[in-house]
mmCIF file of the protein (N, C-alpha, C, O) and its ligand, coordinates in Angstrom:
data_MODEL
# 
_entry.id   MODEL 
# 
loop_
_entity.id 
_entity.type 
_entity.pdbx_number_of_molecules 
1 polymer     1 
2 non-polymer 1 
# 
_entity_poly.entity_id                      1 
_entity_poly.type                           'polypeptide(L)' 
_entity_poly.nstd_linkage                   no 
_entity_poly.nstd_monomer                   no 
_entity_poly.pdbx_seq_one_letter_code       MPTVQFTCSDCTQTIEVNEEMRETILDTGCPVCTTPASEDDFEDE 
_entity_poly.pdbx_seq_one_letter_code_can   MPTVQFTCSDCTQTIEVNEEMRETILDTGCPVCTTPASEDDFEDE 
_entity_poly.pdbx_strand_id                 A 
# 
loop_
_entity_poly_seq.entity_id 
_entity_poly_seq.num 
_entity_poly_seq.mon_id 
_entity_poly_seq.hetero 
1 1  MET n 
1 2  PRO n 
1 3  THR n 
1 4  VAL n 
1 5  GLN n 
1 6  PHE n 
1 7  THR n 
1 8  CYS n 
1 9  SER n 
1 10 ASP n 
1 11 CYS n 
1 12 THR n 
1 13 GLN n 
1 14 THR n 
1 15 ILE n 
1 16 GLU n 
1 17 VAL n 
1 18 ASN n 
1 19 GLU n 
1 20 GLU n 
1 21 MET n 
1 22 ARG n 
1 23 GLU n 
1 24 THR n 
1 25 ILE n 
1 26 LEU n 
1 27 ASP n 
1 28 THR n 
1 29 GLY n 
1 30 CYS n 
1 31 PRO n 
1 32 VAL n 
1 33 CYS n 
1 34 THR n 
1 35 THR n 
1 36 PRO n 
1 37 ALA n 
1 38 SER n 
1 39 GLU n 
1 40 ASP n 
1 41 ASP n 
1 42 PHE n 
1 43 GLU n 
1 44 ASP n 
1 45 GLU n 
# 
loop_
_struct_asym.id 
_struct_asym.entity_id 
A 1 
B 2 
# 
loop_
_chem_comp.id 
_chem_comp.type 
_chem_comp.mon_nstd_flag 
ALA 'L-peptide linking' y 
ARG 'L-peptide linking' y 
ASN 'L-peptide linking' y 
ASP 'L-peptide linking' y 
CYS 'L-peptide linking' y 
GLN 'L-peptide linking' y 
GLU 'L-peptide linking' y 
GLY 'peptide linking'   y 
ILE 'L-peptide linking' y 
LEU 'L-peptide linking' y 
MET 'L-peptide linking' y 
PHE 'L-peptide linking' y 
PRO 'L-peptide linking' y 
SER 'L-peptide linking' y 
THR 'L-peptide linking' y 
VAL 'L-peptide linking' y 
ZN  non-polymer         . 
# 
_pdbx_entity_nonpoly.entity_id   2 
_pdbx_entity_nonpoly.name        ? 
_pdbx_entity_nonpoly.comp_id     ZN 
# 
_pdbx_nonpoly_scheme.asym_id         B 
_pdbx_nonpoly_scheme.entity_id       2 
_pdbx_nonpoly_scheme.mon_id          ZN 
_pdbx_nonpoly_scheme.ndb_seq_num     1 
_pdbx_nonpoly_scheme.pdb_seq_num     101 
_pdbx_nonpoly_scheme.auth_seq_num    101 
_pdbx_nonpoly_scheme.pdb_mon_id      ZN 
_pdbx_nonpoly_scheme.auth_mon_id     ZN 
_pdbx_nonpoly_scheme.pdb_strand_id   A 
_pdbx_nonpoly_scheme.pdb_ins_code    . 
# 
loop_
_atom_site.group_PDB 
_atom_site.id 
_atom_site.type_symbol 
_atom_site.label_atom_id 
_atom_site.label_alt_id 
_atom_site.label_comp_id 
_atom_site.label_asym_id 
_atom_site.label_entity_id 
_atom_site.label_seq_id 
_atom_site.pdbx_PDB_ins_code 
_atom_site.Cartn_x 
_atom_site.Cartn_y 
_atom_site.Cartn_z 
_atom_site.occupancy 
_atom_site.B_iso_or_equiv 
_atom_site.pdbx_formal_charge 
_atom_site.auth_seq_id 
_atom_site.auth_comp_id 
_atom_site.auth_asym_id 
_atom_site.auth_atom_id 
_atom_site.pdbx_PDB_model_num 
ATOM   1   N  N  . MET A 1 1  ? 10.437  -10.610 -8.141 1.00 0.00 ? 1   MET A N  1 
ATOM   2   C  CA . MET A 1 1  ? 10.404  -9.313  -7.504 1.00 0.00 ? 1   MET A CA 1 
ATOM   3   C  C  . MET A 1 1  ? 9.752   -9.431  -6.129 1.00 0.00 ? 1   MET A C  1 
ATOM   4   O  O  . MET A 1 1  ? 8.686   -10.027 -5.977 1.00 0.00 ? 1   MET A O  1 
ATOM   5   N  N  . PRO A 1 2  ? 10.416  -8.852  -5.138 1.00 0.00 ? 2   PRO A N  1 
ATOM   6   C  CA . PRO A 1 2  ? 9.907   -8.916  -3.739 1.00 0.00 ? 2   PRO A CA 1 
ATOM   7   C  C  . PRO A 1 2  ? 8.597   -8.185  -3.571 1.00 0.00 ? 2   PRO A C  1 
ATOM   8   O  O  . PRO A 1 2  ? 8.405   -7.121  -4.160 1.00 0.00 ? 2   PRO A O  1 
ATOM   9   N  N  . THR A 1 3  ? 7.709   -8.720  -2.798 1.00 0.00 ? 3   THR A N  1 
ATOM   10  C  CA . THR A 1 3  ? 6.443   -8.051  -2.553 1.00 0.00 ? 3   THR A CA 1 
ATOM   11  C  C  . THR A 1 3  ? 6.326   -7.674  -1.097 1.00 0.00 ? 3   THR A C  1 
ATOM   12  O  O  . THR A 1 3  ? 6.928   -8.270  -0.204 1.00 0.00 ? 3   THR A O  1 
ATOM   13  N  N  . VAL A 1 4  ? 5.468   -6.588  -0.898 1.00 0.00 ? 4   VAL A N  1 
ATOM   14  C  CA . VAL A 1 4  ? 5.218   -6.177  0.517  1.00 0.00 ? 4   VAL A CA 1 
ATOM   15  C  C  . VAL A 1 4  ? 3.661   -6.199  0.597  1.00 0.00 ? 4   VAL A C  1 
ATOM   16  O  O  . VAL A 1 4  ? 2.950   -6.221  -0.407 1.00 0.00 ? 4   VAL A O  1 
ATOM   17  N  N  . GLN A 1 5  ? 3.197   -6.190  1.859  1.00 0.00 ? 5   GLN A N  1 
ATOM   18  C  CA . GLN A 1 5  ? 1.818   -6.216  2.158  1.00 0.00 ? 5   GLN A CA 1 
ATOM   19  C  C  . GLN A 1 5  ? 1.409   -4.785  2.490  1.00 0.00 ? 5   GLN A C  1 
ATOM   20  O  O  . GLN A 1 5  ? 1.966   -4.149  3.385  1.00 0.00 ? 5   GLN A O  1 
ATOM   21  N  N  . PHE A 1 6  ? 0.410   -4.294  1.738  1.00 0.00 ? 6   PHE A N  1 
ATOM   22  C  CA . PHE A 1 6  ? -0.118  -2.962  2.109  1.00 0.00 ? 6   PHE A CA 1 
ATOM   23  C  C  . PHE A 1 6  ? -1.462  -3.167  2.777  1.00 0.00 ? 6   PHE A C  1 
ATOM   24  O  O  . PHE A 1 6  ? -2.348  -3.874  2.299  1.00 0.00 ? 6   PHE A O  1 
ATOM   25  N  N  . THR A 1 7  ? -1.552  -2.496  3.920  1.00 0.00 ? 7   THR A N  1 
ATOM   26  C  CA . THR A 1 7  ? -2.831  -2.487  4.640  1.00 0.00 ? 7   THR A CA 1 
ATOM   27  C  C  . THR A 1 7  ? -3.230  -1.035  4.790  1.00 0.00 ? 7   THR A C  1 
ATOM   28  O  O  . THR A 1 7  ? -2.520  -0.220  5.379  1.00 0.00 ? 7   THR A O  1 
ATOM   29  N  N  . CYS A 1 8  ? -4.430  -0.734  4.218  1.00 0.00 ? 8   CYS A N  1 
ATOM   30  C  CA . CYS A 1 8  ? -4.907  0.611   4.305  1.00 0.00 ? 8   CYS A CA 1 
ATOM   31  C  C  . CYS A 1 8  ? -5.395  0.943   5.711  1.00 0.00 ? 8   CYS A C  1 
ATOM   32  O  O  . CYS A 1 8  ? -6.182  0.215   6.315  1.00 0.00 ? 8   CYS A O  1 
ATOM   33  N  N  . SER A 1 9  ? -4.866  2.132   6.229  1.00 0.00 ? 9   SER A N  1 
ATOM   34  C  CA . SER A 1 9  ? -5.244  2.492   7.596  1.00 0.00 ? 9   SER A CA 1 
ATOM   35  C  C  . SER A 1 9  ? -6.673  2.934   7.747  1.00 0.00 ? 9   SER A C  1 
ATOM   36  O  O  . SER A 1 9  ? -7.192  3.023   8.860  1.00 0.00 ? 9   SER A O  1 
ATOM   37  N  N  . ASP A 1 10 ? -7.333  3.222   6.596  1.00 0.00 ? 10  ASP A N  1 
ATOM   38  C  CA . ASP A 1 10 ? -8.694  3.730   6.587  1.00 0.00 ? 10  ASP A CA 1 
ATOM   39  C  C  . ASP A 1 10 ? -9.706  2.570   6.342  1.00 0.00 ? 10  ASP A C  1 
ATOM   40  O  O  . ASP A 1 10 ? -10.523 2.237   7.200  1.00 0.00 ? 10  ASP A O  1 
ATOM   41  N  N  . CYS A 1 11 ? -9.607  1.985   5.142  1.00 0.00 ? 11  CYS A N  1 
ATOM   42  C  CA . CYS A 1 11 ? -10.565 0.928   4.799  1.00 0.00 ? 11  CYS A CA 1 
ATOM   43  C  C  . CYS A 1 11 ? -10.128 -0.446  5.157  1.00 0.00 ? 11  CYS A C  1 
ATOM   44  O  O  . CYS A 1 11 ? -10.885 -1.402  4.987  1.00 0.00 ? 11  CYS A O  1 
ATOM   45  N  N  . THR A 1 12 ? -8.927  -0.579  5.649  1.00 0.00 ? 12  THR A N  1 
ATOM   46  C  CA . THR A 1 12 ? -8.280  -1.876  6.185  1.00 0.00 ? 12  THR A CA 1 
ATOM   47  C  C  . THR A 1 12 ? -8.142  -2.920  5.102  1.00 0.00 ? 12  THR A C  1 
ATOM   48  O  O  . THR A 1 12 ? -7.915  -4.091  5.406  1.00 0.00 ? 12  THR A O  1 
ATOM   49  N  N  . GLN A 1 13 ? -8.276  -2.522  3.820  1.00 0.00 ? 13  GLN A N  1 
ATOM   50  C  CA . GLN A 1 13 ? -7.996  -3.445  2.697  1.00 0.00 ? 13  GLN A CA 1 
ATOM   51  C  C  . GLN A 1 13 ? -6.537  -3.856  2.668  1.00 0.00 ? 13  GLN A C  1 
ATOM   52  O  O  . GLN A 1 13 ? -5.643  -3.010  2.712  1.00 0.00 ? 13  GLN A O  1 
ATOM   53  N  N  . THR A 1 14 ? -6.301  -5.148  2.594  1.00 0.00 ? 14  THR A N  1 
ATOM   54  C  CA . THR A 1 14 ? -4.892  -5.623  2.478  1.00 0.00 ? 14  THR A CA 1 
ATOM   55  C  C  . THR A 1 14 ? -4.613  -6.095  1.081  1.00 0.00 ? 14  THR A C  1 
ATOM   56  O  O  . THR A 1 14 ? -5.315  -6.934  0.518  1.00 0.00 ? 14  THR A O  1 
ATOM   57  N  N  . ILE A 1 15 ? -3.555  -5.522  0.540  1.00 0.00 ? 15  ILE A N  1 
ATOM   58  C  CA . ILE A 1 15 ? -3.127  -5.864  -0.825 1.00 0.00 ? 15  ILE A CA 1 
ATOM   59  C  C  . ILE A 1 15 ? -1.681  -6.195  -0.907 1.00 0.00 ? 15  ILE A C  1 
ATOM   60  O  O  . ILE A 1 15 ? -0.867  -5.532  -0.265 1.00 0.00 ? 15  ILE A O  1 
ATOM   61  N  N  . GLU A 1 16 ? -1.303  -7.228  -1.694 1.00 0.00 ? 16  GLU A N  1 
ATOM   62  C  CA . GLU A 1 16 ? 0.059   -7.605  -1.888 1.00 0.00 ? 16  GLU A CA 1 
ATOM   63  C  C  . GLU A 1 16 ? 0.579   -6.790  -3.059 1.00 0.00 ? 16  GLU A C  1 
ATOM   64  O  O  . GLU A 1 16 ? 0.010   -6.855  -4.148 1.00 0.00 ? 16  GLU A O  1 
ATOM   65  N  N  . VAL A 1 17 ? 1.639   -6.029  -2.865 1.00 0.00 ? 17  VAL A N  1 
ATOM   66  C  CA . VAL A 1 17 ? 2.123   -5.125  -3.915 1.00 0.00 ? 17  VAL A CA 1 
ATOM   67  C  C  . VAL A 1 17 ? 3.645   -5.352  -4.165 1.00 0.00 ? 17  VAL A C  1 
ATOM   68  O  O  . VAL A 1 17 ? 4.370   -5.815  -3.285 1.00 0.00 ? 17  VAL A O  1 
ATOM   69  N  N  . ASN A 1 18 ? 4.084   -5.016  -5.372 1.00 0.00 ? 18  ASN A N  1 
ATOM   70  C  CA . ASN A 1 18 ? 5.465   -5.030  -5.645 1.00 0.00 ? 18  ASN A CA 1 
ATOM   71  C  C  . ASN A 1 18 ? 5.955   -3.597  -5.453 1.00 0.00 ? 18  ASN A C  1 
ATOM   72  O  O  . ASN A 1 18 ? 5.202   -2.682  -5.121 1.00 0.00 ? 18  ASN A O  1 
ATOM   73  N  N  . GLU A 1 19 ? 7.314   -3.450  -5.690 1.00 0.00 ? 19  GLU A N  1 
ATOM   74  C  CA . GLU A 1 19 ? 7.915   -2.122  -5.382 1.00 0.00 ? 19  GLU A CA 1 
ATOM   75  C  C  . GLU A 1 19 ? 7.271   -0.982  -6.226 1.00 0.00 ? 19  GLU A C  1 
ATOM   76  O  O  . GLU A 1 19 ? 7.062   0.131   -5.745 1.00 0.00 ? 19  GLU A O  1 
ATOM   77  N  N  . GLU A 1 20 ? 6.966   -1.322  -7.522 1.00 0.00 ? 20  GLU A N  1 
ATOM   78  C  CA . GLU A 1 20 ? 6.392   -0.312  -8.358 1.00 0.00 ? 20  GLU A CA 1 
ATOM   79  C  C  . GLU A 1 20 ? 5.043   0.177   -7.867 1.00 0.00 ? 20  GLU A C  1 
ATOM   80  O  O  . GLU A 1 20 ? 4.736   1.369   -7.869 1.00 0.00 ? 20  GLU A O  1 
ATOM   81  N  N  . MET A 1 21 ? 4.238   -0.821  -7.438 1.00 0.00 ? 21  MET A N  1 
ATOM   82  C  CA . MET A 1 21 ? 2.916   -0.489  -6.964 1.00 0.00 ? 21  MET A CA 1 
ATOM   83  C  C  . MET A 1 21 ? 2.985   0.222   -5.603 1.00 0.00 ? 21  MET A C  1 
ATOM   84  O  O  . MET A 1 21 ? 2.135   1.052   -5.282 1.00 0.00 ? 21  MET A O  1 
ATOM   85  N  N  . ARG A 1 22 ? 4.033   -0.123  -4.795 1.00 0.00 ? 22  ARG A N  1 
ATOM   86  C  CA . ARG A 1 22 ? 4.197   0.575   -3.537 1.00 0.00 ? 22  ARG A CA 1 
ATOM   87  C  C  . ARG A 1 22 ? 4.420   2.086   -3.833 1.00 0.00 ? 22  ARG A C  1 
ATOM   88  O  O  . ARG A 1 22 ? 3.807   2.954   -3.212 1.00 0.00 ? 22  ARG A O  1 
ATOM   89  N  N  . GLU A 1 23 ? 5.285   2.347   -4.766 1.00 0.00 ? 23  GLU A N  1 
ATOM   90  C  CA . GLU A 1 23 ? 5.592   3.745   -5.070 1.00 0.00 ? 23  GLU A CA 1 
ATOM   91  C  C  . GLU A 1 23 ? 4.312   4.474   -5.514 1.00 0.00 ? 23  GLU A C  1 
ATOM   92  O  O  . GLU A 1 23 ? 4.074   5.618   -5.129 1.00 0.00 ? 23  GLU A O  1 
ATOM   93  N  N  . THR A 1 24 ? 3.495   3.792   -6.330 1.00 0.00 ? 24  THR A N  1 
ATOM   94  C  CA . THR A 1 24 ? 2.273   4.380   -6.849 1.00 0.00 ? 24  THR A CA 1 
ATOM   95  C  C  . THR A 1 24 ? 1.307   4.641   -5.752 1.00 0.00 ? 24  THR A C  1 
ATOM   96  O  O  . THR A 1 24 ? 0.651   5.683   -5.740 1.00 0.00 ? 24  THR A O  1 
ATOM   97  N  N  . ILE A 1 25 ? 1.187   3.689   -4.781 1.00 0.00 ? 25  ILE A N  1 
ATOM   98  C  CA . ILE A 1 25 ? 0.259   3.940   -3.668 1.00 0.00 ? 25  ILE A CA 1 
ATOM   99  C  C  . ILE A 1 25 ? 0.728   5.014   -2.785 1.00 0.00 ? 25  ILE A C  1 
ATOM   100 O  O  . ILE A 1 25 ? -0.104  5.774   -2.288 1.00 0.00 ? 25  ILE A O  1 
ATOM   101 N  N  . LEU A 1 26 ? 2.058   5.161   -2.524 1.00 0.00 ? 26  LEU A N  1 
ATOM   102 C  CA . LEU A 1 26 ? 2.564   6.264   -1.712 1.00 0.00 ? 26  LEU A CA 1 
ATOM   103 C  C  . LEU A 1 26 ? 2.276   7.578   -2.413 1.00 0.00 ? 26  LEU A C  1 
ATOM   104 O  O  . LEU A 1 26 ? 2.127   8.623   -1.779 1.00 0.00 ? 26  LEU A O  1 
ATOM   105 N  N  . ASP A 1 27 ? 2.201   7.503   -3.747 1.00 0.00 ? 27  ASP A N  1 
ATOM   106 C  CA . ASP A 1 27 ? 2.015   8.691   -4.562 1.00 0.00 ? 27  ASP A CA 1 
ATOM   107 C  C  . ASP A 1 27 ? 0.573   9.104   -4.623 1.00 0.00 ? 27  ASP A C  1 
ATOM   108 O  O  . ASP A 1 27 ? 0.226   10.272  -4.449 1.00 0.00 ? 27  ASP A O  1 
ATOM   109 N  N  . THR A 1 28 ? -0.281  8.093   -4.882 1.00 0.00 ? 28  THR A N  1 
ATOM   110 C  CA . THR A 1 28 ? -1.712  8.369   -5.156 1.00 0.00 ? 28  THR A CA 1 
ATOM   111 C  C  . THR A 1 28 ? -2.738  7.932   -4.127 1.00 0.00 ? 28  THR A C  1 
ATOM   112 O  O  . THR A 1 28 ? -3.921  8.260   -4.212 1.00 0.00 ? 28  THR A O  1 
ATOM   113 N  N  . GLY A 1 29 ? -2.215  7.134   -3.092 1.00 0.00 ? 29  GLY A N  1 
ATOM   114 C  CA . GLY A 1 29 ? -3.060  6.781   -2.020 1.00 0.00 ? 29  GLY A CA 1 
ATOM   115 C  C  . GLY A 1 29 ? -3.604  5.336   -2.266 1.00 0.00 ? 29  GLY A C  1 
ATOM   116 O  O  . GLY A 1 29 ? -3.267  4.686   -3.255 1.00 0.00 ? 29  GLY A O  1 
ATOM   117 N  N  . CYS A 1 30 ? -4.449  4.880   -1.328 1.00 0.00 ? 30  CYS A N  1 
ATOM   118 C  CA . CYS A 1 30 ? -5.055  3.547   -1.389 1.00 0.00 ? 30  CYS A CA 1 
ATOM   119 C  C  . CYS A 1 30 ? -5.832  3.314   -2.721 1.00 0.00 ? 30  CYS A C  1 
ATOM   120 O  O  . CYS A 1 30 ? -6.623  4.155   -3.148 1.00 0.00 ? 30  CYS A O  1 
ATOM   121 N  N  . PRO A 1 31 ? -5.584  2.180   -3.338 1.00 0.00 ? 31  PRO A N  1 
ATOM   122 C  CA . PRO A 1 31 ? -6.256  1.972   -4.647 1.00 0.00 ? 31  PRO A CA 1 
ATOM   123 C  C  . PRO A 1 31 ? -7.803  1.808   -4.473 1.00 0.00 ? 31  PRO A C  1 
ATOM   124 O  O  . PRO A 1 31 ? -8.571  1.961   -5.423 1.00 0.00 ? 31  PRO A O  1 
ATOM   125 N  N  . VAL A 1 32 ? -8.217  1.491   -3.222 1.00 0.00 ? 32  VAL A N  1 
ATOM   126 C  CA . VAL A 1 32 ? -9.671  1.255   -2.925 1.00 0.00 ? 32  VAL A CA 1 
ATOM   127 C  C  . VAL A 1 32 ? -10.345 2.547   -2.631 1.00 0.00 ? 32  VAL A C  1 
ATOM   128 O  O  . VAL A 1 32 ? -11.338 2.912   -3.261 1.00 0.00 ? 32  VAL A O  1 
ATOM   129 N  N  . CYS A 1 33 ? -9.786  3.261   -1.641 1.00 0.00 ? 33  CYS A N  1 
ATOM   130 C  CA . CYS A 1 33 ? -10.522 4.470   -1.119 1.00 0.00 ? 33  CYS A CA 1 
ATOM   131 C  C  . CYS A 1 33 ? -9.768  5.737   -1.248 1.00 0.00 ? 33  CYS A C  1 
ATOM   132 O  O  . CYS A 1 33 ? -10.220 6.772   -0.760 1.00 0.00 ? 33  CYS A O  1 
ATOM   133 N  N  . THR A 1 34 ? -8.609  5.706   -1.898 1.00 0.00 ? 34  THR A N  1 
ATOM   134 C  CA . THR A 1 34 ? -7.736  6.857   -2.160 1.00 0.00 ? 34  THR A CA 1 
ATOM   135 C  C  . THR A 1 34 ? -7.218  7.617   -0.931 1.00 0.00 ? 34  THR A C  1 
ATOM   136 O  O  . THR A 1 34 ? -6.682  8.719   -1.058 1.00 0.00 ? 34  THR A O  1 
ATOM   137 N  N  . THR A 1 35 ? -7.373  7.049   0.204  1.00 0.00 ? 35  THR A N  1 
ATOM   138 C  CA . THR A 1 35 ? -6.749  7.646   1.451  1.00 0.00 ? 35  THR A CA 1 
ATOM   139 C  C  . THR A 1 35 ? -5.243  7.623   1.300  1.00 0.00 ? 35  THR A C  1 
ATOM   140 O  O  . THR A 1 35 ? -4.673  6.595   0.933  1.00 0.00 ? 35  THR A O  1 
ATOM   141 N  N  . PRO A 1 36 ? -4.559  8.790   1.591  1.00 0.00 ? 36  PRO A N  1 
ATOM   142 C  CA . PRO A 1 36 ? -3.062  8.803   1.492  1.00 0.00 ? 36  PRO A CA 1 
ATOM   143 C  C  . PRO A 1 36 ? -2.426  7.739   2.306  1.00 0.00 ? 36  PRO A C  1 
ATOM   144 O  O  . PRO A 1 36 ? -2.822  7.510   3.449  1.00 0.00 ? 36  PRO A O  1 
ATOM   145 N  N  . ALA A 1 37 ? -1.453  7.082   1.755  1.00 0.00 ? 37  ALA A N  1 
ATOM   146 C  CA . ALA A 1 37 ? -0.757  5.990   2.393  1.00 0.00 ? 37  ALA A CA 1 
ATOM   147 C  C  . ALA A 1 37 ? 0.631   6.481   2.891  1.00 0.00 ? 37  ALA A C  1 
ATOM   148 O  O  . ALA A 1 37 ? 1.264   7.347   2.286  1.00 0.00 ? 37  ALA A O  1 
ATOM   149 N  N  . SER A 1 38 ? 1.061   5.890   4.011  1.00 0.00 ? 38  SER A N  1 
ATOM   150 C  CA . SER A 1 38 ? 2.408   6.231   4.541  1.00 0.00 ? 38  SER A CA 1 
ATOM   151 C  C  . SER A 1 38 ? 3.278   4.901   4.537  1.00 0.00 ? 38  SER A C  1 
ATOM   152 O  O  . SER A 1 38 ? 2.796   3.778   4.384  1.00 0.00 ? 38  SER A O  1 
ATOM   153 N  N  . GLU A 1 39 ? 4.574   5.171   4.719  1.00 0.00 ? 39  GLU A N  1 
ATOM   154 C  CA . GLU A 1 39 ? 5.450   3.975   4.827  1.00 0.00 ? 39  GLU A CA 1 
ATOM   155 C  C  . GLU A 1 39 ? 5.063   2.968   5.849  1.00 0.00 ? 39  GLU A C  1 
ATOM   156 O  O  . GLU A 1 39 ? 5.355   1.781   5.707  1.00 0.00 ? 39  GLU A O  1 
ATOM   157 N  N  . ASP A 1 40 ? 4.400   3.428   6.896  1.00 0.00 ? 40  ASP A N  1 
ATOM   158 C  CA . ASP A 1 40 ? 3.972   2.574   7.975  1.00 0.00 ? 40  ASP A CA 1 
ATOM   159 C  C  . ASP A 1 40 ? 2.875   1.537   7.521  1.00 0.00 ? 40  ASP A C  1 
ATOM   160 O  O  . ASP A 1 40 ? 2.688   0.502   8.161  1.00 0.00 ? 40  ASP A O  1 
ATOM   161 N  N  . ASP A 1 41 ? 2.190   1.842   6.442  1.00 0.00 ? 41  ASP A N  1 
ATOM   162 C  CA . ASP A 1 41 ? 1.157   1.008   5.976  1.00 0.00 ? 41  ASP A CA 1 
ATOM   163 C  C  . ASP A 1 41 ? 1.639   -0.202  5.228  1.00 0.00 ? 41  ASP A C  1 
ATOM   164 O  O  . ASP A 1 41 ? 0.835   -1.066  4.877  1.00 0.00 ? 41  ASP A O  1 
ATOM   165 N  N  . PHE A 1 42 ? 2.954   -0.298  4.966  1.00 0.00 ? 42  PHE A N  1 
ATOM   166 C  CA . PHE A 1 42 ? 3.566   -1.354  4.223  1.00 0.00 ? 42  PHE A CA 1 
ATOM   167 C  C  . PHE A 1 42 ? 4.400   -2.233  5.186  1.00 0.00 ? 42  PHE A C  1 
ATOM   168 O  O  . PHE A 1 42 ? 5.108   -1.769  6.080  1.00 0.00 ? 42  PHE A O  1 
ATOM   169 N  N  . GLU A 1 43 ? 4.240   -3.582  4.909  1.00 0.00 ? 43  GLU A N  1 
ATOM   170 C  CA . GLU A 1 43 ? 4.936   -4.563  5.796  1.00 0.00 ? 43  GLU A CA 1 
ATOM   171 C  C  . GLU A 1 43 ? 5.640   -5.572  4.935  1.00 0.00 ? 43  GLU A C  1 
ATOM   172 O  O  . GLU A 1 43 ? 5.032   -6.138  4.027  1.00 0.00 ? 43  GLU A O  1 
ATOM   173 N  N  . ASP A 1 44 ? 6.908   -5.815  5.194  1.00 0.00 ? 44  ASP A N  1 
ATOM   174 C  CA . ASP A 1 44 ? 7.651   -6.830  4.507  1.00 0.00 ? 44  ASP A CA 1 
ATOM   175 C  C  . ASP A 1 44 ? 7.109   -8.186  4.944  1.00 0.00 ? 44  ASP A C  1 
ATOM   176 O  O  . ASP A 1 44 ? 6.734   -8.389  6.099  1.00 0.00 ? 44  ASP A O  1 
ATOM   177 N  N  . GLU A 1 45 ? 7.080   -9.107  3.980  1.00 0.00 ? 45  GLU A N  1 
ATOM   178 C  CA . GLU A 1 45 ? 6.533   -10.471 4.336  1.00 0.00 ? 45  GLU A CA 1 
ATOM   179 C  C  . GLU A 1 45 ? 7.598   -11.351 4.928  1.00 0.00 ? 45  GLU A C  1 
ATOM   180 O  O  . GLU A 1 45 ? 7.326   -12.500 5.276  1.00 0.00 ? 45  GLU A O  1 
HETATM 181 ZN ZN . ZN  B 2 .  ? -8.263  2.284   1.687  1.00 0.00 2 101 ZN  A ZN 1 
# 
């Protein structure tokens, strides 16, 4: 499964996520600080 890199715009935590986790983060925000995430916070490797 392809992964993308999530970098939180607030706490700057970088996490490698799969598509399912990406959807979850877009839905619920950063797993670390719960700041809402946008498409721009994800980067294909
Ligand atoms: Zn964060």
